[in-house]
C-alpha positions in Angstrom: 0.0 0.0 0.0 1.6 1.5 -0.5 3.2 3.7 2.1 0.0 5.3 3.0 0.2 8.0 5.6 -1.6 6.9 8.8 -5.0 8.3 9.6 -6.6 8.3 13.0 -6.4 4.7 14.4 -9.5 2.5 14.3 -11.1 1.1 17.4 -10.1 -2.5 18.2 -13.6 -3.9 17.5 -14.1 -5.3 14.9 -10.3 -5.2 14.8 -7.7 -7.3 16.6 -3.9 -7.5 16.9 -2.1 -10.2 14.9 1.5 -11.3 15.4 3.0 -12.3 12.1 6.5 -12.8 10.5 8.1 -12.3 7.2 8.0 -15.3 4.9 9.6 -14.0 1.8 10.2 -10.8 -0.2 10.1 -10.1 -3.9 11.0 -7.0 -5.8 8.3 -6.0 -8.3 10.2 -3.1 -9.9 12.5 -0.2 -9.1 10.0 1.2 -6.6 7.8 -1.6 -5.3 8.7 -4.4 -3.0 6.3 -7.2 -2.0 6.6 -8.7 1.5 4.7 -11.9 2.3 3.8 -12.3 5.9 2.7 -15.5 7.6 1.5 -16.9 10.9 -1.3 -19.0 12.4 -2.8 -15.9 13.8 -3.8 -14.8 10.3 -6.7 -17.3 10.5 -8.7 -14.6 12.2 -7.7 -11.8 9.8 -10.7 -11.0 7.4 -9.8 -8.8 4.5 -12.8 -7.0 2.9 -10.9 -6.8 -0.3 -10.7 -3.6 -2.5 -8.6 -1.0 -0.7 -8.6 -2.8 2.7 -6.3 -0.9 5.0 -4.9 -1.9 8.4 -2.2 -0.8 10.9 1.3 -2.2 10.7 3.6 -1.9 13.6 7.3 -2.3 13.0 10.2 -2.7 15.4 13.0 -0.2 15.9 16.5 -1.2 15.0 17.8 -3.6 17.7 14.3 -4.8 18.7 13.2 -8.4 17.9 9.5 -7.4 17.6 7.6 -4.1 17.9 6.4 -3.0 21.3 2.6 -2.6 21.2 0.1 -2.8 24.1 -1.8 -5.6 22.5 -3.5 -6.7 25.7 -4.9 -3.2 26.5 -8.2 -3.6 24.7 -9.8 -0.3 23.6 -7.1 1.6 25.6 -4.3 0.4 23.3 -4.0 3.7 21.5 -3.8 5.8 24.7 -1.1 3.5 26.1 0.8 3.3 22.8 0.7 7.1 22.5 2.1 7.5 26.0 5.1 5.3 25.3 8.5 6.7 24.2 8.4 7.2 20.4 11.9 5.8 20.2 10.7 2.6 21.8 7.1 2.0 20.9 6.2 0.2 17.7 6.4 2.3 14.5 2.8 2.6 13.3 1.9 2.9 9.6 -1.1 2.3 7.5 -1.0 -0.2 4.6 -3.2 -1.9 2.2 -3.8 -5.7 1.8 -2.5 -6.7 -1.7 -3.6 -10.3 -1.4 -4.6 -12.8 1.3 -4.4 -16.5 0.9 -5.8 -19.3 3.1 -4.2 -22.3 1.4 -1.9 -24.1 1.6 -1.0 -21.8 4.5 -2.1 -18.4 5.9 -0.3 -15.6 4.1 -0.7 -11.9 3.6 1.0 -9.8 0.8 1.8 -6.2 1.4 3.4 -4.0 -1.3 5.8 -1.3 -0.1 6.7 1.7 -2.1 10.4 2.4 -1.4 11.5 6.0 -1.8 14.9 7.3 -1.1 16.3 3.9 0.1 20.0 4.1 -0.6 19.6 7.2 -2.8 18.1 10.3 -1.0 19.0 12.5 -4.1 16.7 10.4 -6.3 13.9 10.7 -3.7 14.2 14.4 -3.7 14.1 14.5 -7.5 10.9 12.5 -7.4 9.4 14.8 -4.9 9.9 12.6 -1.8 11.9 13.1 1.3 14.6 10.6 2.2 13.4 7.2 3.2 11.5 6.9 6.5 11.7 4.1 9.0 9.1 2.0 7.2 10.9 2.0 3.9 14.2 1.3 5.5 12.7 -1.6 7.4 11.1 -3.1 4.3 14.3 -2.7 2.2 16.2 -5.0 4.7 13.4 -7.3 5.8 14.2 -11.0 5.9 12.4 -14.2 6.6 11.5 -14.5 10.3 11.4 -10.8 11.1 8.4 -10.1 13.3 5.8 -7.4 13.1 2.3 -6.7 14.6 -0.8 -6.0 12.6 -4.0 -4.4 13.8 -6.5 -5.6 11.3 -10.2 -6.6 10.7 -11.9 -9.7 11.9 -15.0 -9.2 9.8 -15.2 -8.6 6.0 -17.4 -5.5 6.1 -15.3 -3.1 8.1 -14.3 0.6 8.3 -11.0 -0.1 6.7 -12.6 -0.4 3.3 -13.3 2.9 1.5 -14.1 1.9 -2.0 -17.9 1.7 -1.9 -19.7 2.7 -5.0 -23.4 3.5 -4.2 -26.3 1.9 -5.9 -27.0 3.4 -9.3 -23.3 3.9 -10.2 -22.8 3.4 -13.9 -19.0 3.7 -14.1 -16.0 4.2 -11.9 -13.0 6.6 -12.1 -9.9 5.5 -10.3 -6.7 7.5 -9.9 -3.6 7.2 -7.7 0.2 7.1 -7.6 2.5 4.2 -6.7 1.5 4.5 -3.0 -2.0 3.8 -4.1 -1.1 1.0 -6.6 -1.8 -1.9 -4.2 -5.3 -0.5 -3.4 -6.0 0.1 -7.1 -5.0 -3.5 -7.9 -7.3 -4.8 -5.2 -10.2 -2.6 -6.4 -9.7 -3.8 -10.0 -9.7 -7.4 -8.9 -13.0 -6.8 -7.0 -15.0 -5.0 -9.7 -17.7 -7.1 -11.2 -17.4 -8.4 -14.8 -17.9 -5.7 -17.4 -17.9 -2.8 -15.0 -16.7 0.3 -16.9 -13.7 1.9 -15.3 -11.4 4.7 -16.3 -8.1 4.4 -14.4 -5.0 6.6 -14.1 -1.9 5.3 -12.3 1.2 7.4 -11.8 4.6 5.7 -11.3 8.2 6.9 -11.2 9.6 4.5 -13.9 8.3 2.5 -16.8 9.6 -0.7 -15.1 7.1 0.0 -12.2 4.2 -0.7 -14.5 2.4 -3.9 -13.4 0.0 -6.4 -14.9 -3.3 -5.8 -13.1 -5.8 -8.6 -13.5 -9.4 -7.6 -13.7 -12.7 -8.8 -15.3 -13.9 -5.2 -15.4 -14.0 -3.2 -18.6 -11.0 -1.2 -17.4 -9.2 1.5 -19.5 -5.9 1.9 -17.7 -3.6 4.9 -18.4 -0.1 4.6 -17.0 1.6 7.9 -16.3 5.4 7.6 -16.0 7.2 10.5 -14.3 10.4 9.7 -16.1 8.7 10.8 -19.3 7.9 14.4 -18.2 9.4 17.4 -16.5 6.0 18.7 -15.4 5.1 19.0 -11.8 3.3 15.8 -10.7 -0.1 17.5 -10.2 0.0 19.1 -13.6 1.0 15.8 -15.2 -1.9 13.8 -13.8 -4.5 16.5 -14.0 -3.5 17.2 -17.6 -4.1 13.6 -18.6 -7.4 13.3 -16.7 -8.8 16.6 -17.7 -8.4 15.9 -21.4 -10.1 12.5 -21.2 -13.6 11.7 -22.5 -15.7 10.2 -19.8 -18.5 7.6 -20.3 -22.1 8.5 -20.0 -24.0 7.8 -16.8 -23.5 8.3 -13.1 -19.9 8.1 -12.0 -18.2 7.2 -8.7 -14.6 8.3 -8.2 -11.8 7.0 -6.0 -8.6 9.1 -5.8 -5.6 8.5 -3.6 -1.9 9.4 -3.4 -0.1 12.7 -2.8 -2.4 15.0 -0.9 -2.0 18.1 -3.2 -2.6 16.1 -6.3 -5.6 14.4 -4.8 -7.2 17.7 -3.9 -6.6 19.2 -7.3 -8.2 16.1 -9.0 -11.2 16.2 -6.7 -11.7 19.9 -7.4 -11.6 19.3 -11.2 -14.1 16.5 -11.0 -16.6 18.4 -8.8 -16.3 21.9 -10.3 -15.5 21.2 -14.0 -16.9 17.7 -14.6 -20.0 17.9 -12.4 -19.3 15.0 -10.2 -21.5 14.8 -7.0 -19.2 15.6 -4.1 -20.6 12.6 -2.2 -19.5 10.4 -5.1 -15.8 11.2 -4.9 -13.8 9.3 -2.3 -10.4 11.0 -1.9 -7.5 10.2 0.4 -4.1 11.8 0.8 -1.7 9.0 1.5 1.3 11.3 1.8 2.2 15.0 1.3 5.1 16.6 -0.5 6.1 18.9 2.3 5.9 16.4 5.1 8.0 13.4 6.3 6.4 10.1 7.4 7.0 11.1 11.1 5.3 14.4 10.7 2.2 12.8 9.2 2.2 10.3 12.0 2.4 13.0 14.7 -0.5 14.9 13.0 -2.6 11.8 12.9 -1.7 10.9 16.5 -2.5 14.4 17.7 -5.8 14.4 15.7 -6.9 11.1 17.2 -6.0 12.2 20.7 -8.1 15.4 20.2 -11.0 13.3 18.9 -10.8 11.1 22.1 -11.0 14.1 24.3 -13.9 15.8 22.5 
């Protein structure tokens, strides 16, 4: 998932903690790394498909496993927040890429690696140097332990892609951080569903085969091929497109500024109903992962006190 910036943490019900370990890793391209996790605990994990998100807790260097108050019930977030940030588990939000039950319990998570080993390249692409999640993923090996806070029922608040009744076609747009969610959505769409899809990636070798039975028109936007600012690049392609007839539903995710610009275009210039546009900023050009985490933690704490 991408390296989605964390939002306010969900309540534990219908969510639970799962202790899992790395089974294997596989590089998908210059930017994307797939890590497969396993463990008997995953028998209780229930992905709702589509853009299913969950919390991933990572250990700090030198720790065998992340420190998370898994036995605290609904008080887990308050206790986690009170812990020393240099000690408590590193919390991030990610998307389920694929879950398998047989022949063993496994969960695939795709990580977008930015700035790992080359901070200059990250800056050129508009990212800050690698954060702790990217650094952890880049060196992950079989047996490494992590903790997941995930759903135990299929229909849960961690699924955002929910086209309302009467939707005639779907618009989907996102960058590499949203690529795992887009892949899950395309796999979920019913046969023949019209879908217009824009996916922005850094390099041509990051383009993936995305299986779907939907009638999906996928446009890949490769940043290596342009000197335009990323927002102009994506907006230019989308704004010049011809849309199908009928009632649309839009799902947009990725860099926050680009997401907002696309939503504004769809609502103001294309006449989309505001309620029919689901938009999520997974990261922000002017913020590090840790800054986004602190904003989310502060916001969640304020919500608890209100």
